[in-house]
C-alpha atoms as an extended CHARMM CRD file, in Angstrom:
* protein
*
       163  EXT
         1         1  MET       CA            -58.8420000000      -21.0690000000        7.2230000000  PROA      1               0.0000000000
         2         2  SER       CA            -58.0090000000      -25.0200000000        8.1130000000  PROA      2               0.0000000000
         3         3  THR       CA            -55.3900000000      -25.9960000000        9.6490000000  PROA      3               0.0000000000
         4         4  ALA       CA            -54.8450000000      -29.2000000000        8.1640000000  PROA      4               0.0000000000
         5         5  PRO       CA            -51.6600000000      -29.8030000000        6.1790000000  PROA      5               0.0000000000
         6         6  ALA       CA            -52.0440000000      -30.2530000000        2.2490000000  PROA      6               0.0000000000
         7         7  SER       CA            -50.6220000000      -33.4650000000        2.1350000000  PROA      7               0.0000000000
         8         8  THR       CA            -54.2480000000      -34.8190000000        4.4910000000  PROA      8               0.0000000000
         9         9  GLY       CA            -56.6530000000      -35.3740000000        1.7020000000  PROA      9               0.0000000000
        10        10  LEU       CA            -60.1170000000      -33.4170000000        0.9450000000  PROA      10              0.0000000000
        11        11  GLU       CA            -62.7170000000      -34.9670000000        0.4080000000  PROA      11              0.0000000000
        12        12  GLY       CA            -65.9690000000      -33.3440000000       -2.1420000000  PROA      12              0.0000000000
        13        13  GLY       CA            -68.5220000000      -34.1280000000       -4.4920000000  PROA      13              0.0000000000
        14        14  CYS       CA            -72.0370000000      -33.3150000000       -5.5930000000  PROA      14              0.0000000000
        15        15  LEU       CA            -75.4250000000      -32.1110000000       -3.9810000000  PROA      15              0.0000000000
        16        16  CYS       CA            -76.8960000000      -35.4730000000       -4.7840000000  PROA      16              0.0000000000
        17        17  GLY       CA            -74.4670000000      -36.9470000000       -2.7360000000  PROA      17              0.0000000000
        18        18  ARG       CA            -74.0170000000      -39.5890000000       -6.1050000000  PROA      18              0.0000000000
        19        19  ILE       CA            -70.4590000000      -38.5410000000       -6.8500000000  PROA      19              0.0000000000
        20        20  ARG       CA            -67.6260000000      -38.1160000000       -4.5370000000  PROA      20              0.0000000000
        21        21  TYR       CA            -63.9410000000      -37.7930000000       -4.5840000000  PROA      21              0.0000000000
        22        22  ARG       CA            -60.8350000000      -37.3890000000       -2.3300000000  PROA      22              0.0000000000
        23        23  ALA       CA            -58.1260000000      -35.1130000000       -3.4910000000  PROA      23              0.0000000000
        24        24  SER       CA            -54.8740000000      -35.1600000000       -1.9770000000  PROA      24              0.0000000000
        25        25  PRO       CA            -52.7360000000      -31.1780000000       -3.6690000000  PROA      25              0.0000000000
        26        26  ASP       CA            -49.5100000000      -30.3160000000       -2.8460000000  PROA      26              0.0000000000
        27        27  LYS       CA            -51.0290000000      -26.5980000000       -2.1500000000  PROA      27              0.0000000000
        28        28  ARG       CA            -54.5140000000      -25.5420000000       -0.3980000000  PROA      28              0.0000000000
        29        29  GLU       CA            -53.9000000000      -22.5460000000       -2.7400000000  PROA      29              0.0000000000
        30        30  GLY       CA            -56.7510000000      -21.7010000000       -4.9080000000  PROA      30              0.0000000000
        31        31  TYR       CA            -58.0450000000      -18.8330000000       -8.1380000000  PROA      31              0.0000000000
        32        32  TYR       CA            -60.9310000000      -17.2280000000       -8.9170000000  PROA      32              0.0000000000
        33        33  CYS       CA            -61.6140000000      -17.4290000000      -13.1140000000  PROA      33              0.0000000000
        34        34  HSD       CA            -63.9300000000      -14.2470000000      -14.6380000000  PROA      34              0.0000000000
        35        35  CYS       CA            -63.6270000000      -15.7720000000      -17.8160000000  PROA      35              0.0000000000
        36        36  ARG       CA            -66.8720000000      -15.3290000000      -19.7710000000  PROA      36              0.0000000000
        37        37  MET       CA            -66.8930000000      -19.4950000000      -20.0320000000  PROA      37              0.0000000000
        38        38  CYS       CA            -66.7520000000      -20.1070000000      -16.3490000000  PROA      38              0.0000000000
        39        39  GLN       CA            -69.4480000000      -17.1770000000      -15.7550000000  PROA      39              0.0000000000
        40        40  LEU       CA            -71.6770000000      -19.0600000000      -17.6740000000  PROA      40              0.0000000000
        41        41  ALA       CA            -70.4770000000      -23.2550000000      -16.9740000000  PROA      41              0.0000000000
        42        42  PHE       CA            -71.5400000000      -22.4560000000      -13.3890000000  PROA      42              0.0000000000
        43        43  GLY       CA            -74.1840000000      -18.9820000000      -13.8830000000  PROA      43              0.0000000000
        44        44  ASN       CA            -71.7780000000      -17.1820000000      -11.0330000000  PROA      44              0.0000000000
        45        45  THR       CA            -69.8040000000      -13.8460000000      -11.6030000000  PROA      45              0.0000000000
        46        46  ARG       CA            -66.6070000000      -15.7640000000      -11.0430000000  PROA      46              0.0000000000
        47        47  VAL       CA            -65.2640000000      -19.3010000000      -10.1300000000  PROA      47              0.0000000000
        48        48  PRO       CA            -63.2950000000      -19.9050000000       -7.7750000000  PROA      48              0.0000000000
        49        49  PHE       CA            -60.2320000000      -23.3810000000       -8.6700000000  PROA      49              0.0000000000
        50        50  LEU       CA            -58.4730000000      -25.6910000000       -7.4110000000  PROA      50              0.0000000000
        51        51  ASN       CA            -55.5770000000      -26.6820000000       -9.5430000000  PROA      51              0.0000000000
        52        52  LEU       CA            -53.8800000000      -29.7300000000       -9.5020000000  PROA      52              0.0000000000
        53        53  LYS       CA            -52.6780000000      -32.9350000000      -10.4050000000  PROA      53              0.0000000000
        54        54  ARG       CA            -55.2100000000      -35.4840000000      -12.6180000000  PROA      54              0.0000000000
        55        55  ASP       CA            -53.3130000000      -38.3280000000      -10.5450000000  PROA      55              0.0000000000
        56        56  GLN       CA            -54.2910000000      -36.3790000000       -7.5550000000  PROA      56              0.0000000000
        57        57  VAL       CA            -58.1720000000      -36.8000000000       -7.7090000000  PROA      57              0.0000000000
        58        58  GLU       CA            -59.7760000000      -39.8760000000       -6.6950000000  PROA      58              0.0000000000
        59        59  TRP       CA            -62.7860000000      -40.4410000000       -7.9980000000  PROA      59              0.0000000000
        60        60  LEU       CA            -64.6060000000      -42.5030000000       -5.3020000000  PROA      60              0.0000000000
        61        61  THR       CA            -67.9850000000      -43.2870000000       -6.5840000000  PROA      61              0.0000000000
        62        62  GLU       CA            -68.7260000000      -42.2940000000      -10.0650000000  PROA      62              0.0000000000
        63        63  GLN       CA            -66.7680000000      -39.7680000000      -12.6960000000  PROA      63              0.0000000000
        64        64  PRO       CA            -68.0930000000      -36.9090000000      -13.3490000000  PROA      64              0.0000000000
        65        65  THR       CA            -70.5040000000      -36.4840000000      -16.4670000000  PROA      65              0.0000000000
        66        66  THR       CA            -68.4220000000      -34.4440000000      -18.9150000000  PROA      66              0.0000000000
        67        67  TYR       CA            -69.3740000000      -31.2260000000      -21.1620000000  PROA      67              0.0000000000
        68        68  ALA       CA            -66.8170000000      -30.0540000000      -23.9260000000  PROA      68              0.0000000000
        69        69  SER       CA            -66.9640000000      -26.5290000000      -23.2710000000  PROA      69              0.0000000000
        70        70  SER       CA            -64.3290000000      -25.9700000000      -26.6980000000  PROA      70              0.0000000000
        71        71  LYS       CA            -62.2730000000      -28.2800000000      -28.7480000000  PROA      71              0.0000000000
        72        72  PHE       CA            -59.2080000000      -28.8700000000      -26.4650000000  PROA      72              0.0000000000
        73        73  ALA       CA            -60.9600000000      -28.1000000000      -22.1900000000  PROA      73              0.0000000000
        74        74  LEU       CA            -63.5940000000      -30.6370000000      -20.8320000000  PROA      74              0.0000000000
        75        75  ARG       CA            -66.1640000000      -29.7300000000      -17.6700000000  PROA      75              0.0000000000
        76        76  GLY       CA            -67.3230000000      -32.0460000000      -15.1560000000  PROA      76              0.0000000000
        77        77  PHE       CA            -70.2250000000      -31.9070000000      -13.5590000000  PROA      77              0.0000000000
        78        78  CYS       CA            -72.9120000000      -34.1890000000      -12.0520000000  PROA      78              0.0000000000
        79        79  GLY       CA            -75.8050000000      -35.3950000000      -14.5990000000  PROA      79              0.0000000000
        80        80  HSD       CA            -78.4090000000      -36.1590000000      -11.5890000000  PROA      80              0.0000000000
        81        81  CYS       CA            -78.6590000000      -32.6530000000      -10.3080000000  PROA      81              0.0000000000
        82        82  GLY       CA            -75.9180000000      -30.5750000000      -12.1540000000  PROA      82              0.0000000000
        83        83  THR       CA            -72.8720000000      -29.5530000000       -9.8130000000  PROA      83              0.0000000000
        84        84  PRO       CA            -70.0020000000      -28.4380000000      -11.7070000000  PROA      84              0.0000000000
        85        85  LEU       CA            -66.9120000000      -30.7040000000      -10.0110000000  PROA      85              0.0000000000
        86        86  SER       CA            -63.7990000000      -30.1280000000      -12.6760000000  PROA      86              0.0000000000
        87        87  PHE       CA            -62.2690000000      -28.1660000000      -15.6220000000  PROA      87              0.0000000000
        88        88  ALA       CA            -59.7670000000      -29.7160000000      -17.8880000000  PROA      88              0.0000000000
        89        89  TYR       CA            -58.1730000000      -29.3670000000      -20.5780000000  PROA      89              0.0000000000
        90        90  GLU       CA            -57.6560000000      -32.1470000000      -23.0890000000  PROA      90              0.0000000000
        91        91  GLY       CA            -53.4920000000      -33.5680000000      -22.7190000000  PROA      91              0.0000000000
        92        92  SER       CA            -52.7540000000      -31.7960000000      -19.1940000000  PROA      92              0.0000000000
        93        93  GLN       CA            -51.6060000000      -33.5330000000      -16.6070000000  PROA      93              0.0000000000
        94        94  ASN       CA            -53.3490000000      -30.9350000000      -14.6010000000  PROA      94              0.0000000000
        95        95  MET       CA            -57.6300000000      -29.6750000000      -13.9370000000  PROA      95              0.0000000000
        96        96  ASP       CA            -59.0760000000      -27.8550000000      -11.7470000000  PROA      96              0.0000000000
        97        97  LEU       CA            -61.5480000000      -28.7780000000       -9.1310000000  PROA      97              0.0000000000
        98        98  SER       CA            -64.9610000000      -26.7760000000       -8.2050000000  PROA      98              0.0000000000
        99        99  VAL       CA            -63.7140000000      -25.1720000000       -4.9140000000  PROA      99              0.0000000000
       100       100  GLY       CA            -67.5560000000      -24.7300000000       -3.8140000000  PROA      100             0.0000000000
       101       101  SER       CA            -68.0650000000      -29.0430000000       -4.1610000000  PROA      101             0.0000000000
       102       102  LEU       CA            -65.1240000000      -30.0250000000       -1.3640000000  PROA      102             0.0000000000
       103       103  ASP       CA            -67.0090000000      -30.9860000000        2.1390000000  PROA      103             0.0000000000
       104       104  ASP       CA            -64.9510000000      -27.6080000000        3.5280000000  PROA      104             0.0000000000
       105       105  PRO       CA            -64.5400000000      -25.1140000000        0.8330000000  PROA      105             0.0000000000
       106       106  SER       CA            -62.8010000000      -22.7970000000        3.8940000000  PROA      106             0.0000000000
       107       107  ALA       CA            -59.3180000000      -25.7210000000        3.8060000000  PROA      107             0.0000000000
       108       108  ILE       CA            -58.5470000000      -23.5150000000        0.0680000000  PROA      108             0.0000000000
       109       109  THR       CA            -56.7640000000      -19.8120000000        0.3890000000  PROA      109             0.0000000000
       110       110  PRO       CA            -57.5100000000      -17.7380000000       -2.7720000000  PROA      110             0.0000000000
       111       111  VAL       CA            -54.2320000000      -16.3560000000       -4.3310000000  PROA      111             0.0000000000
       112       112  SER       CA            -55.4400000000      -14.7910000000       -7.3040000000  PROA      112             0.0000000000
       113       113  HSD       CA            -57.0860000000      -14.2250000000       -9.9420000000  PROA      113             0.0000000000
       114       114  PHE       CA            -57.5410000000      -14.8990000000      -13.9130000000  PROA      114             0.0000000000
       115       115  ALA       CA            -59.2180000000      -13.7070000000      -16.7910000000  PROA      115             0.0000000000
       116       116  VAL       CA            -59.5030000000      -10.1930000000      -15.0780000000  PROA      116             0.0000000000
       117       117  GLU       CA            -60.6170000000       -8.4940000000      -18.2640000000  PROA      117             0.0000000000
       118       118  SER       CA            -64.0990000000      -10.4150000000      -17.6230000000  PROA      118             0.0000000000
       119       119  LYS       CA            -64.7950000000       -9.5030000000      -14.0600000000  PROA      119             0.0000000000
       120       120  VAL       CA            -67.9900000000       -8.1170000000      -13.3620000000  PROA      120             0.0000000000
       121       121  ALA       CA            -67.8380000000       -4.2690000000      -12.0090000000  PROA      121             0.0000000000
       122       122  ASN       CA            -70.4140000000       -3.8760000000      -10.1290000000  PROA      122             0.0000000000
       123       123  TRP       CA            -70.0140000000       -7.9570000000       -8.2020000000  PROA      123             0.0000000000
       124       124  GLU       CA            -66.3460000000       -6.7760000000       -7.5770000000  PROA      124             0.0000000000
       125       125  VAL       CA            -64.5670000000       -7.0420000000       -4.6010000000  PROA      125             0.0000000000
       126       126  ASP       CA            -61.3990000000       -5.5440000000       -4.0300000000  PROA      126             0.0000000000
       127       127  ASP       CA            -59.5130000000       -8.7320000000       -1.9040000000  PROA      127             0.0000000000
       128       128  GLY       CA            -56.0050000000       -7.5230000000       -2.8420000000  PROA      128             0.0000000000
       129       129  LEU       CA            -55.0130000000      -10.3850000000       -4.9250000000  PROA      129             0.0000000000
       130       130  PRO       CA            -53.4200000000      -10.3640000000       -8.0800000000  PROA      130             0.0000000000
       131       131  GLY       CA            -54.7780000000      -10.4280000000      -11.4420000000  PROA      131             0.0000000000
       132       132  THR       CA            -53.5090000000      -11.5140000000      -14.7840000000  PROA      132             0.0000000000
       133       133  ARG       CA            -55.3250000000      -11.4080000000      -18.1820000000  PROA      133             0.0000000000
       134       134  LEU       CA            -56.8750000000      -14.1580000000      -20.5320000000  PROA      134             0.0000000000
       135       135  ASP       CA            -54.2170000000      -12.6960000000      -23.2770000000  PROA      135             0.0000000000
       136       136  GLU       CA            -51.4500000000      -13.0310000000      -20.8710000000  PROA      136             0.0000000000
       137       137  HSD       CA            -51.3270000000      -16.8910000000      -20.8110000000  PROA      137             0.0000000000
       138       138  VAL       CA            -49.7420000000      -17.6620000000      -24.0200000000  PROA      138             0.0000000000
       139       139  LYS       CA            -49.9310000000      -21.5840000000      -23.6710000000  PROA      139             0.0000000000
       140       140  LEU       CA            -53.8700000000      -21.0160000000      -23.3680000000  PROA      140             0.0000000000
       141       141  ILE       CA            -53.8260000000      -18.2890000000      -26.4000000000  PROA      141             0.0000000000
       142       142  GLU       CA            -51.7420000000      -21.4340000000      -28.2870000000  PROA      142             0.0000000000
       143       143  ARG       CA            -54.6180000000      -23.6470000000      -27.8110000000  PROA      143             0.0000000000
       144       144  TRP       CA            -57.3910000000      -21.3510000000      -28.5350000000  PROA      144             0.0000000000
       145       145  LYS       CA            -55.4530000000      -20.7190000000      -32.5360000000  PROA      145             0.0000000000
       146       146  ALA       CA            -54.4070000000      -24.3320000000      -32.9050000000  PROA      146             0.0000000000
       147       147  ALA       CA            -58.7130000000      -25.1570000000      -31.7340000000  PROA      147             0.0000000000
       148       148  TYR       CA            -60.2460000000      -22.4070000000      -33.9940000000  PROA      148             0.0000000000
       149       149  GLY       CA            -57.6430000000      -20.3530000000      -35.8180000000  PROA      149             0.0000000000
       150       150  ASP       CA            -55.3530000000      -17.4670000000      -35.4510000000  PROA      150             0.0000000000
       151       151  ASP       CA            -58.1220000000      -14.5240000000      -35.8260000000  PROA      151             0.0000000000
       152       152  VAL       CA            -60.4600000000      -16.4170000000      -32.6570000000  PROA      152             0.0000000000
       153       153  VAL       CA            -61.3450000000      -14.3100000000      -29.9110000000  PROA      153             0.0000000000
       154       154  PRO       CA            -61.0000000000      -16.8680000000      -27.0590000000  PROA      154             0.0000000000
       155       155  GLY       CA            -64.1260000000      -17.5240000000      -25.5300000000  PROA      155             0.0000000000
       156       156  ALA       CA            -68.1260000000      -18.8890000000      -25.0760000000  PROA      156             0.0000000000
       157       157  GLU       CA            -68.5830000000      -16.8230000000      -28.5820000000  PROA      157             0.0000000000
       158       158  ALA       CA            -65.8610000000      -18.5510000000      -30.6390000000  PROA      158             0.0000000000
       159       159  THR       CA            -66.9920000000      -22.1030000000      -29.6590000000  PROA      159             0.0000000000
       160       160  ARG       CA            -70.7670000000      -21.3080000000      -30.4690000000  PROA      160             0.0000000000
       161       161  GLN       CA            -69.6040000000      -20.3580000000      -33.9010000000  PROA      161             0.0000000000
       162       162  ALA       CA            -67.3700000000      -23.5970000000      -34.3290000000  PROA      162             0.0000000000
       163       163  PRO       CA            -68.6770000000      -25.6540000000      -37.0720000000  PROA      163             0.0000000000
């Protein structure tokens, strides 16, 4: 684990090096997202993220290409090599950076799990960290309902069925 203070900037970028960024988070605490949309976007069973304010990230070379994975969220990635870099809700002051895109991923300590109902059981390792279900995140459920209607079941299937 890194011993550098949180005020020291972190740097990262994509596999091919076209996109580089500097981040200055208040905390060096991350979380694992297990939602099905993140699983598909990253091709993995979970995604480690660092949540921070958008203004705490400086894109040093070029901005990531974005993909609207739902009516209210954008995922940033390198359009050349495909490295997943970020996730953000439209209109939010916060965003997530993929921990794996940091030059030193060990600088971030995981503190929780999100969307635990979507954990892939045979790939799960019990680390003792607390977890929350997607449906316990009231603001997120409100976003889904506002975008897709009151009957929405949040997730990839809802975005695929949307007109």
